[in-house]
Jmol script that loads the backbone (N, CA, C; Angstrom):
load data "model"
ATOM      1  N   MET A   1     108.974 -10.525  46.373  1.00  0.00           N
ATOM      2  CA  MET A   1     109.904  -9.880  45.237  1.00  0.00           C
ATOM      3  C   MET A   1     109.861  -8.492  45.593  1.00  0.00           C
ATOM      4  N   ARG A   2     108.720  -7.902  46.049  1.00  0.00           N
ATOM      5  CA  ARG A   2     108.762  -6.376  46.388  1.00  0.00           C
ATOM      6  C   ARG A   2     109.773  -6.140  47.567  1.00  0.00           C
ATOM      7  N   GLU A   3     109.876  -7.053  48.483  1.00  0.00           N
ATOM      8  CA  GLU A   3     110.793  -6.714  49.611  1.00  0.00           C
ATOM      9  C   GLU A   3     112.294  -6.825  49.045  1.00  0.00           C
ATOM     10  N   ILE A   4     112.583  -7.681  48.058  1.00  0.00           N
ATOM     11  CA  ILE A   4     114.033  -7.743  47.536  1.00  0.00           C
ATOM     12  C   ILE A   4     114.078  -6.361  46.780  1.00  0.00           C
ATOM     13  N   GLU A   5     113.222  -6.029  45.898  1.00  0.00           N
ATOM     14  CA  GLU A   5     113.298  -4.786  45.125  1.00  0.00           C
ATOM     15  C   GLU A   5     113.444  -3.574  45.874  1.00  0.00           C
ATOM     16  N   ALA A   6     112.610  -3.573  47.062  1.00  0.00           N
ATOM     17  CA  ALA A   6     112.690  -2.366  47.981  1.00  0.00           C
ATOM     18  C   ALA A   6     114.117  -2.281  48.761  1.00  0.00           C
ATOM     19  N   SER A   7     114.701  -3.456  48.879  1.00  0.00           N
ATOM     20  CA  SER A   7     116.053  -3.493  49.673  1.00  0.00           C
ATOM     21  C   SER A   7     117.151  -2.968  48.746  1.00  0.00           C
ATOM     22  N   ILE A   8     116.898  -2.861  47.369  1.00  0.00           N
ATOM     23  CA  ILE A   8     117.982  -2.556  46.387  1.00  0.00           C
ATOM     24  C   ILE A   8     117.915  -1.015  46.331  1.00  0.00           C
ATOM     25  N   VAL A   9     118.910  -0.301  46.645  1.00  0.00           N
ATOM     26  CA  VAL A   9     118.900   1.221  46.771  1.00  0.00           C
ATOM     27  C   VAL A   9     119.013   1.777  45.377  1.00  0.00           C
ATOM     28  N   ASP A  10     119.955   1.405  44.406  1.00  0.00           N
ATOM     29  CA  ASP A  10     120.014   1.880  43.112  1.00  0.00           C
ATOM     30  C   ASP A  10     118.951   1.560  42.219  1.00  0.00           C
ATOM     31  N   SER A  11     118.690   2.345  41.244  1.00  0.00           N
ATOM     32  CA  SER A  11     117.736   2.041  40.295  1.00  0.00           C
ATOM     33  C   SER A  11     118.232   1.009  39.240  1.00  0.00           C
ATOM     34  N   PHE A  12     119.619   1.092  39.011  1.00  0.00           N
ATOM     35  CA  PHE A  12     120.193   0.017  38.138  1.00  0.00           C
ATOM     36  C   PHE A  12     121.347  -0.554  39.066  1.00  0.00           C
ATOM     37  N   VAL A  13     121.340  -1.862  39.017  1.00  0.00           N
ATOM     38  CA  VAL A  13     122.277  -2.617  39.802  1.00  0.00           C
ATOM     39  C   VAL A  13     123.159  -3.762  39.079  1.00  0.00           C
ATOM     40  N   LEU A  14     124.202  -4.099  39.532  1.00  0.00           N
ATOM     41  CA  LEU A  14     125.025  -5.127  38.891  1.00  0.00           C
ATOM     42  C   LEU A  14     124.763  -6.447  39.668  1.00  0.00           C
ATOM     43  N   VAL A  15     124.293  -7.467  38.666  1.00  0.00           N
ATOM     44  CA  VAL A  15     124.099  -8.707  39.278  1.00  0.00           C
ATOM     45  C   VAL A  15     125.040  -9.666  38.472  1.00  0.00           C
ATOM     46  N   VAL A  16     125.289 -10.755  39.250  1.00  0.00           N
ATOM     47  CA  VAL A  16     126.262 -11.889  38.720  1.00  0.00           C
ATOM     48  C   VAL A  16     125.458 -13.108  38.511  1.00  0.00           C
ATOM     49  N   SER A  17     125.467 -13.619  37.338  1.00  0.00           N
ATOM     50  CA  SER A  17     124.609 -14.800  37.042  1.00  0.00           C
ATOM     51  C   SER A  17     125.147 -16.031  37.744  1.00  0.00           C
ATOM     52  N   LEU A  18     124.298 -16.939  37.927  1.00  0.00           N
ATOM     53  CA  LEU A  18     124.501 -18.193  38.410  1.00  0.00           C
ATOM     54  C   LEU A  18     124.206 -19.245  37.349  1.00  0.00           C
ATOM     55  N   GLU A  19     124.885 -20.516  37.535  1.00  0.00           N
ATOM     56  CA  GLU A  19     124.657 -21.530  36.563  1.00  0.00           C
ATOM     57  C   GLU A  19     123.213 -22.033  36.734  1.00  0.00           C
ATOM     58  N   THR A  20     122.578 -22.226  35.646  1.00  0.00           N
ATOM     59  CA  THR A  20     121.094 -22.680  35.622  1.00  0.00           C
ATOM     60  C   THR A  20     120.999 -23.940  34.816  1.00  0.00           C
ATOM     61  N   PRO A  21     120.035 -24.752  35.073  1.00  0.00           N
ATOM     62  CA  PRO A  21     119.810 -26.054  34.204  1.00  0.00           C
ATOM     63  C   PRO A  21     119.502 -25.675  32.822  1.00  0.00           C
ATOM     64  N   ASP A  22     118.949 -24.534  32.511  1.00  0.00           N
ATOM     65  CA  ASP A  22     118.660 -24.173  31.140  1.00  0.00           C
ATOM     66  C   ASP A  22     119.704 -23.546  30.366  1.00  0.00           C
ATOM     67  N   GLY A  23     121.009 -23.628  30.813  1.00  0.00           N
ATOM     68  CA  GLY A  23     122.209 -23.282  30.053  1.00  0.00           C
ATOM     69  C   GLY A  23     122.760 -21.899  30.445  1.00  0.00           C
ATOM     70  N   GLY A  24     122.333 -21.321  31.586  1.00  0.00           N
ATOM     71  CA  GLY A  24     122.715 -20.149  32.111  1.00  0.00           C
ATOM     72  C   GLY A  24     124.201 -20.243  32.675  1.00  0.00           C
ATOM     73  N   LYS A  25     125.200 -19.314  32.128  1.00  0.00           N
ATOM     74  CA  LYS A  25     126.371 -19.470  32.603  1.00  0.00           C
ATOM     75  C   LYS A  25     126.745 -18.586  33.937  1.00  0.00           C
ATOM     76  N   ALA A  26     127.478 -19.254  34.802  1.00  0.00           N
ATOM     77  CA  ALA A  26     127.823 -18.518  36.067  1.00  0.00           C
ATOM     78  C   ALA A  26     128.945 -17.522  35.853  1.00  0.00           C
ATOM     79  N   GLY A  27     128.851 -16.421  36.681  1.00  0.00           N
ATOM     80  CA  GLY A  27     129.995 -15.403  36.657  1.00  0.00           C
ATOM     81  C   GLY A  27     129.683 -14.148  35.667  1.00  0.00           C
ATOM     82  N   MET A  28     128.677 -14.252  34.868  1.00  0.00           N
ATOM     83  CA  MET A  28     128.531 -12.935  33.970  1.00  0.00           C
ATOM     84  C   MET A  28     127.899 -11.891  34.745  1.00  0.00           C
ATOM     85  N   VAL A  29     128.659 -10.800  34.735  1.00  0.00           N
ATOM     86  CA  VAL A  29     128.105  -9.501  35.487  1.00  0.00           C
ATOM     87  C   VAL A  29     127.258  -8.688  34.402  1.00  0.00           C
ATOM     88  N   THR A  30     126.068  -8.341  34.952  1.00  0.00           N
ATOM     89  CA  THR A  30     125.160  -7.488  34.026  1.00  0.00           C
ATOM     90  C   THR A  30     124.537  -6.358  34.757  1.00  0.00           C
ATOM     91  N   GLU A  31     124.376  -5.238  34.197  1.00  0.00           N
ATOM     92  CA  GLU A  31     123.614  -4.127  34.834  1.00  0.00           C
ATOM     93  C   GLU A  31     122.178  -4.261  34.511  1.00  0.00           C
ATOM     94  N   VAL A  32     121.347  -4.333  35.362  1.00  0.00           N
ATOM     95  CA  VAL A  32     119.877  -4.445  35.227  1.00  0.00           C
ATOM     96  C   VAL A  32     119.105  -3.550  36.180  1.00  0.00           C
ATOM     97  N   SER A  33     117.784  -3.471  35.916  1.00  0.00           N
ATOM     98  CA  SER A  33     116.950  -2.672  36.841  1.00  0.00           C
ATOM     99  C   SER A  33     116.692  -3.382  38.102  1.00  0.00           C
ATOM    100  N   ARG A  34     116.149  -2.522  39.060  1.00  0.00           N
ATOM    101  CA  ARG A  34     115.828  -3.207  40.382  1.00  0.00           C
ATOM    102  C   ARG A  34     114.845  -4.381  40.212  1.00  0.00           C
ATOM    103  N   LEU A  35     113.912  -4.158  39.369  1.00  0.00           N
ATOM    104  CA  LEU A  35     112.799  -5.125  39.218  1.00  0.00           C
ATOM    105  C   LEU A  35     113.363  -6.370  38.619  1.00  0.00           C
ATOM    106  N   SER A  36     114.173  -6.210  37.492  1.00  0.00           N
ATOM    107  CA  SER A  36     114.837  -7.478  36.934  1.00  0.00           C
ATOM    108  C   SER A  36     115.758  -8.113  37.998  1.00  0.00           C
ATOM    109  N   ALA A  37     116.527  -7.228  38.722  1.00  0.00           N
ATOM    110  CA  ALA A  37     117.545  -8.009  39.584  1.00  0.00           C
ATOM    111  C   ALA A  37     116.657  -8.796  40.660  1.00  0.00           C
ATOM    112  N   ALA A  38     115.593  -8.245  41.171  1.00  0.00           N
ATOM    113  CA  ALA A  38     114.776  -8.923  42.110  1.00  0.00           C
ATOM    114  C   ALA A  38     114.326 -10.161  41.580  1.00  0.00           C
ATOM    115  N   LYS A  39     113.760 -10.163  40.439  1.00  0.00           N
ATOM    116  CA  LYS A  39     113.177 -11.308  39.685  1.00  0.00           C
ATOM    117  C   LYS A  39     114.278 -12.362  39.538  1.00  0.00           C
ATOM    118  N   MET A  40     115.435 -11.908  39.154  1.00  0.00           N
ATOM    119  CA  MET A  40     116.640 -12.890  38.876  1.00  0.00           C
ATOM    120  C   MET A  40     116.946 -13.585  40.202  1.00  0.00           C
ATOM    121  N   ILE A  41     117.034 -12.754  41.265  1.00  0.00           N
ATOM    122  CA  ILE A  41     117.453 -13.285  42.601  1.00  0.00           C
ATOM    123  C   ILE A  41     116.491 -14.334  43.084  1.00  0.00           C
ATOM    124  N   ILE A  42     115.192 -14.077  42.963  1.00  0.00           N
ATOM    125  CA  ILE A  42     114.018 -14.881  43.418  1.00  0.00           C
ATOM    126  C   ILE A  42     114.129 -16.271  42.583  1.00  0.00           C
ATOM    127  N   GLU A  43     114.413 -16.105  41.303  1.00  0.00           N
ATOM    128  CA  GLU A  43     114.469 -17.319  40.520  1.00  0.00           C
ATOM    129  C   GLU A  43     115.668 -18.126  40.523  1.00  0.00           C
ATOM    130  N   GLY A  44     116.646 -17.588  41.388  1.00  0.00           N
ATOM    131  CA  GLY A  44     117.912 -18.217  41.483  1.00  0.00           C
ATOM    132  C   GLY A  44     118.826 -18.242  40.468  1.00  0.00           C
ATOM    133  N   ARG A  45     118.633 -17.183  39.570  1.00  0.00           N
ATOM    134  CA  ARG A  45     119.520 -17.170  38.362  1.00  0.00           C
ATOM    135  C   ARG A  45     120.630 -16.019  38.512  1.00  0.00           C
ATOM    136  N   ALA A  46     120.617 -15.265  39.619  1.00  0.00           N
ATOM    137  CA  ALA A  46     121.682 -14.266  39.872  1.00  0.00           C
ATOM    138  C   ALA A  46     121.715 -13.926  41.363  1.00  0.00           C
ATOM    139  N   VAL A  47     122.864 -13.181  41.601  1.00  0.00           N
ATOM    140  CA  VAL A  47     123.039 -12.599  42.972  1.00  0.00           C
ATOM    141  C   VAL A  47     123.498 -11.243  42.770  1.00  0.00           C
ATOM    142  N   LEU A  48     123.469 -10.313  43.726  1.00  0.00           N
ATOM    143  CA  LEU A  48     123.960  -9.017  43.620  1.00  0.00           C
ATOM    144  C   LEU A  48     125.506  -9.018  43.384  1.00  0.00           C
ATOM    145  N   ALA A  49     126.011  -8.298  42.788  1.00  0.00           N
ATOM    146  CA  ALA A  49     127.607  -8.217  42.675  1.00  0.00           C
ATOM    147  C   ALA A  49     128.166  -7.692  43.891  1.00  0.00           C
ATOM    148  N   ASN A  50     129.380  -8.253  44.327  1.00  0.00           N
ATOM    149  CA  ASN A  50     130.059  -7.646  45.419  1.00  0.00           C
ATOM    150  C   ASN A  50     130.894  -6.386  44.980  1.00  0.00           C
ATOM    151  N   GLU A  51     131.643  -5.675  45.741  1.00  0.00           N
ATOM    152  CA  GLU A  51     132.486  -4.542  45.424  1.00  0.00           C
ATOM    153  C   GLU A  51     133.545  -4.915  44.426  1.00  0.00           C
ATOM    154  N   SER A  52     134.276  -5.926  44.576  1.00  0.00           N
ATOM    155  CA  SER A  52     135.315  -6.379  43.705  1.00  0.00           C
ATOM    156  C   SER A  52     134.772  -6.601  42.235  1.00  0.00           C
ATOM    157  N   GLN A  53     133.563  -7.335  42.130  1.00  0.00           N
ATOM    158  CA  GLN A  53     133.027  -7.453  40.879  1.00  0.00           C
ATOM    159  C   GLN A  53     132.422  -6.310  40.208  1.00  0.00           C
ATOM    160  N   LYS A  54     132.062  -5.325  41.024  1.00  0.00           N
ATOM    161  CA  LYS A  54     131.551  -4.075  40.515  1.00  0.00           C
ATOM    162  C   LYS A  54     132.676  -3.313  39.961  1.00  0.00           C
ATOM    163  N   GLU A  55     133.837  -3.261  40.681  1.00  0.00           N
ATOM    164  CA  GLU A  55     135.067  -2.597  40.136  1.00  0.00           C
ATOM    165  C   GLU A  55     135.582  -3.108  38.879  1.00  0.00           C
ATOM    166  N   THR A  56     135.606  -4.382  38.786  1.00  0.00           N
ATOM    167  CA  THR A  56     136.120  -5.096  37.656  1.00  0.00           C
ATOM    168  C   THR A  56     135.253  -4.756  36.411  1.00  0.00           C
ATOM    169  N   TYR A  57     133.882  -4.831  36.668  1.00  0.00           N
ATOM    170  CA  TYR A  57     132.912  -4.521  35.602  1.00  0.00           C
ATOM    171  C   TYR A  57     133.077  -3.027  35.077  1.00  0.00           C
ATOM    172  N   MET A  58     133.221  -2.099  36.024  1.00  0.00           N
ATOM    173  CA  MET A  58     133.301  -0.748  35.669  1.00  0.00           C
ATOM    174  C   MET A  58     134.593  -0.579  34.904  1.00  0.00           C
ATOM    175  N   ALA A  59     135.761  -1.153  35.256  1.00  0.00           N
ATOM    176  CA  ALA A  59     136.930  -1.015  34.566  1.00  0.00           C
ATOM    177  C   ALA A  59     136.872  -1.644  33.184  1.00  0.00           C
ATOM    178  N   GLN A  60     136.251  -2.806  33.063  1.00  0.00           N
ATOM    179  CA  GLN A  60     136.043  -3.320  31.735  1.00  0.00           C
ATOM    180  C   GLN A  60     135.257  -2.365  30.771  1.00  0.00           C
ATOM    181  N   GLN A  61     134.202  -1.777  31.392  1.00  0.00           N
ATOM    182  CA  GLN A  61     133.337  -0.819  30.648  1.00  0.00           C
ATOM    183  C   GLN A  61     134.103   0.304  30.136  1.00  0.00           C
ATOM    184  N   GLU A  62     134.934   0.825  31.133  1.00  0.00           N
ATOM    185  CA  GLU A  62     135.751   2.072  30.743  1.00  0.00           C
ATOM    186  C   GLU A  62     136.854   1.796  29.653  1.00  0.00           C
ATOM    187  N   ALA A  63     137.351   0.493  29.709  1.00  0.00           N
ATOM    188  CA  ALA A  63     138.336   0.049  28.746  1.00  0.00           C
ATOM    189  C   ALA A  63     137.656  -0.095  27.382  1.00  0.00           C
ATOM    190  N   ALA A  64     136.453  -0.556  27.324  1.00  0.00           N
ATOM    191  CA  ALA A  64     135.685  -0.909  26.111  1.00  0.00           C
ATOM    192  C   ALA A  64     135.311   0.578  25.500  1.00  0.00           C
ATOM    193  N   ARG A  65     134.892   1.475  26.416  1.00  0.00           N
ATOM    194  CA  ARG A  65     134.623   2.845  25.899  1.00  0.00           C
ATOM    195  C   ARG A  65     135.797   3.630  25.224  1.00  0.00           C
ATOM    196  N   LYS A  66     137.006   3.543  25.880  1.00  0.00           N
ATOM    197  CA  LYS A  66     138.143   4.088  25.339  1.00  0.00           C
ATOM    198  C   LYS A  66     138.490   3.410  23.965  1.00  0.00           C
ATOM    199  N   ALA A  67     138.405   2.186  23.915  1.00  0.00           N
ATOM    200  CA  ALA A  67     138.649   1.303  22.666  1.00  0.00           C
ATOM    201  C   ALA A  67     137.721   1.748  21.609  1.00  0.00           C
ATOM    202  N   ALA A  68     136.496   1.944  21.928  1.00  0.00           N
ATOM    203  CA  ALA A  68     135.431   2.438  20.935  1.00  0.00           C
ATOM    204  C   ALA A  68     135.773   3.853  20.428  1.00  0.00           C
ATOM    205  N   GLU A  69     136.086   4.666  21.451  1.00  0.00           N
ATOM    206  CA  GLU A  69     136.551   6.042  20.950  1.00  0.00           C
ATOM    207  C   GLU A  69     137.848   6.205  20.149  1.00  0.00           C
ATOM    208  N   LYS A  70     138.806   5.276  20.449  1.00  0.00           N
ATOM    209  CA  LYS A  70     140.026   5.226  19.593  1.00  0.00           C
ATOM    210  C   LYS A  70     139.696   4.596  18.279  1.00  0.00           C
ATOM    211  N   LEU A  71     138.845   3.641  18.157  1.00  0.00           N
ATOM    212  CA  LEU A  71     138.366   3.188  16.754  1.00  0.00           C
ATOM    213  C   LEU A  71     137.691   4.241  15.964  1.00  0.00           C
ATOM    214  N   ASP A  72     136.846   4.988  16.636  1.00  0.00           N
ATOM    215  CA  ASP A  72     136.111   6.105  16.009  1.00  0.00           C
ATOM    216  C   ASP A  72     137.085   7.037  15.399  1.00  0.00           C
ATOM    217  N   LEU A  73     138.168   7.486  16.314  1.00  0.00           N
ATOM    218  CA  LEU A  73     139.224   8.368  15.802  1.00  0.00           C
ATOM    219  C   LEU A  73     139.886   7.953  14.604  1.00  0.00           C
ATOM    220  N   THR A  74     140.274   6.618  14.580  1.00  0.00           N
ATOM    221  CA  THR A  74     141.143   6.077  13.420  1.00  0.00           C
ATOM    222  C   THR A  74     140.254   6.135  12.152  1.00  0.00           C
ATOM    223  N   LYS A  75     138.906   6.062  12.225  1.00  0.00           N
ATOM    224  CA  LYS A  75     138.118   6.120  11.063  1.00  0.00           C
ATOM    225  C   LYS A  75     138.022   7.552  10.366  1.00  0.00           C
ATOM    226  N   ARG A  76     138.345   8.473  11.081  1.00  0.00           N
ATOM    227  CA  ARG A  76     138.264   9.805  10.590  1.00  0.00           C
ATOM    228  C   ARG A  76     139.584  10.024   9.656  1.00  0.00           C
ATOM    229  N   ILE A  77     139.233  10.763   8.518  1.00  0.00           N
ATOM    230  CA  ILE A  77     140.373  11.087   7.683  1.00  0.00           C
ATOM    231  C   ILE A  77     140.993  12.429   8.149  1.00  0.00           C
ATOM    232  N   GLN A  78     142.468  12.156   8.045  1.00  0.00           N
ATOM    233  CA  GLN A  78     143.106  13.500   8.494  1.00  0.00           C
ATOM    234  C   GLN A  78     143.920  13.895   7.331  1.00  0.00           C
ATOM    235  N   VAL A  79     143.813  15.180   7.115  1.00  0.00           N
ATOM    236  CA  VAL A  79     144.505  15.880   5.920  1.00  0.00           C
ATOM    237  C   VAL A  79     145.609  16.798   6.457  1.00  0.00           C
ATOM    238  N   ALA A  80     146.720  16.786   5.953  1.00  0.00           N
ATOM    239  CA  ALA A  80     147.801  17.661   6.320  1.00  0.00           C
ATOM    240  C   ALA A  80     148.203  18.397   5.156  1.00  0.00           C
ATOM    241  N   ILE A  81     148.369  19.701   5.279  1.00  0.00           N
ATOM    242  CA  ILE A  81     148.739  20.541   4.148  1.00  0.00           C
ATOM    243  C   ILE A  81     150.095  20.951   4.382  1.00  0.00           C
ATOM    244  N   LEU A  82     150.985  20.546   3.440  1.00  0.00           N
ATOM    245  CA  LEU A  82     152.416  20.843   3.583  1.00  0.00           C
ATOM    246  C   LEU A  82     152.750  21.907   2.494  1.00  0.00           C
ATOM    247  N   ALA A  83     153.661  22.883   2.950  1.00  0.00           N
ATOM    248  CA  ALA A  83     153.980  23.923   2.051  1.00  0.00           C
ATOM    249  C   ALA A  83     155.340  23.468   1.363  1.00  0.00           C
ATOM    250  N   ASP A  84     155.217  23.656  -0.041  1.00  0.00           N
ATOM    251  CA  ASP A  84     156.289  23.367  -0.925  1.00  0.00           C
ATOM    252  C   ASP A  84     157.206  24.393  -1.148  1.00  0.00           C
ATOM    253  N   PRO A  85     158.482  24.455  -0.636  1.00  0.00           N
ATOM    254  CA  PRO A  85     159.384  25.543  -0.776  1.00  0.00           C
ATOM    255  C   PRO A  85     159.554  26.042  -2.325  1.00  0.00           C
ATOM    256  N   GLU A  86     159.358  25.093  -3.195  1.00  0.00           N
ATOM    257  CA  GLU A  86     159.514  25.547  -4.533  1.00  0.00           C
ATOM    258  C   GLU A  86     158.228  25.902  -5.289  1.00  0.00           C
ATOM    259  N   ALA A  87     157.210  25.966  -4.424  1.00  0.00           N
ATOM    260  CA  ALA A  87     155.906  26.388  -5.026  1.00  0.00           C
ATOM    261  C   ALA A  87     155.846  27.740  -5.457  1.00  0.00           C
ATOM    262  N   ASN A  88     156.589  28.710  -4.731  1.00  0.00           N
ATOM    263  CA  ASN A  88     156.597  30.159  -4.998  1.00  0.00           C
ATOM    264  C   ASN A  88     157.589  30.647  -6.001  1.00  0.00           C
ATOM    265  N   SER A  89     158.586  29.720  -6.443  1.00  0.00           N
ATOM    266  CA  SER A  89     159.480  30.037  -7.398  1.00  0.00           C
ATOM    267  C   SER A  89     158.874  30.016  -8.849  1.00  0.00           C
ATOM    268  N   PRO A  90     159.211  30.818  -9.773  1.00  0.00           N
ATOM    269  CA  PRO A  90     158.593  30.857 -11.022  1.00  0.00           C
ATOM    270  C   PRO A  90     159.050  29.527 -11.792  1.00  0.00           C
ATOM    271  N   LEU A  91     158.035  29.089 -12.479  1.00  0.00           N
ATOM    272  CA  LEU A  91     158.449  27.751 -13.348  1.00  0.00           C
ATOM    273  C   LEU A  91     159.263  28.193 -14.697  1.00  0.00           C
ATOM    274  N   PRO A  92     160.166  27.347 -15.051  1.00  0.00           N
ATOM    275  CA  PRO A  92     160.849  27.576 -16.083  1.00  0.00           C
ATOM    276  C   PRO A  92     159.921  27.393 -17.464  1.00  0.00           C
ATOM    277  N   ALA A  93     160.154  28.323 -18.469  1.00  0.00           N
ATOM    278  CA  ALA A  93     159.229  28.266 -19.652  1.00  0.00           C
ATOM    279  C   ALA A  93     159.406  26.955 -20.294  1.00  0.00           C
ATOM    280  N   ARG A  94     158.174  26.405 -20.753  1.00  0.00           N
ATOM    281  CA  ARG A  94     158.237  25.170 -21.479  1.00  0.00           C
ATOM    282  C   ARG A  94     158.315  25.404 -22.987  1.00  0.00           C
ATOM    283  N   ARG A  95     159.067  24.607 -23.648  1.00  0.00           N
ATOM    284  CA  ARG A  95     159.061  24.659 -25.085  1.00  0.00           C
ATOM    285  C   ARG A  95     158.370  23.503 -25.571  1.00  0.00           C
ATOM    286  N   ASN A  96     157.497  23.605 -26.407  1.00  0.00           N
ATOM    287  CA  ASN A  96     156.590  22.614 -26.874  1.00  0.00           C
ATOM    288  C   ASN A  96     156.784  22.552 -28.424  1.00  0.00           C
ATOM    289  N   SER A  97     157.242  21.625 -28.944  1.00  0.00           N
ATOM    290  CA  SER A  97     157.584  21.439 -30.451  1.00  0.00           C
ATOM    291  C   SER A  97     156.356  21.412 -31.209  1.00  0.00           C
ATOM    292  N   ASP A  98     155.137  21.143 -30.602  1.00  0.00           N
ATOM    293  CA  ASP A  98     153.955  21.073 -31.302  1.00  0.00           C
ATOM    294  C   ASP A  98     153.160  22.525 -31.272  1.00  0.00           C
ATOM    295  N   SER A  99     153.674  23.594 -30.513  1.00  0.00           N
ATOM    296  CA  SER A  99     153.007  24.823 -30.538  1.00  0.00           C
ATOM    297  C   SER A  99     153.351  25.548 -31.934  1.00  0.00           C
ATOM    298  N   PRO A 100     152.464  26.484 -32.229  1.00  0.00           N
ATOM    299  CA  PRO A 100     152.474  27.163 -33.558  1.00  0.00           C
ATOM    300  C   PRO A 100     153.833  28.011 -33.584  1.00  0.00           C
ATOM    301  N   SER A 101     154.273  28.651 -32.436  1.00  0.00           N
ATOM    302  CA  SER A 101     155.493  29.425 -32.515  1.00  0.00           C
ATOM    303  C   SER A 101     156.652  28.482 -32.699  1.00  0.00           C
ATOM    304  N   ALA A 102     156.686  27.232 -32.190  1.00  0.00           N
ATOM    305  CA  ALA A 102     157.912  26.491 -32.339  1.00  0.00           C
ATOM    306  C   ALA A 102     157.982  26.026 -33.784  1.00  0.00           C
ATOM    307  N   ARG A 103     156.920  26.018 -34.581  1.00  0.00           N
ATOM    308  CA  ARG A 103     156.991  25.443 -36.114  1.00  0.00           C
ATOM    309  C   ARG A 103     157.671  26.556 -36.959  1.00  0.00           C
ATOM    310  N   LYS A 104     157.845  27.678 -36.596  1.00  0.00           N
ATOM    311  CA  LYS A 104     158.271  28.745 -37.501  1.00  0.00           C
ATOM    312  C   LYS A 104     159.662  28.598 -37.636  1.00  0.00           C
TER     313      LYS A 104
END
end "model"
wireframe off; spacefill off
backbone 0.3
color backbone group
């Protein structure tokens, strides 16, 4: 196991799962530590990802990040202040029949 771990250059690597008798699904790409990758390779549960699988995984991660950022932006409340052109004009005087001056 130490030989396999030592042969892996990066501290975190992408592995592709293999089908296993205990229900493991083949083709799932996951980022794991060197130690975990070495253990999974020895146990026959995964292999190192090739360049094509790495690129696909990174593209999916980028798309998921962008979608999460977009969702976060949609949750923010946006307020727009609009100027009313009639807001500065004087209001007409109101006549209220219930006021004391209107009763006279």
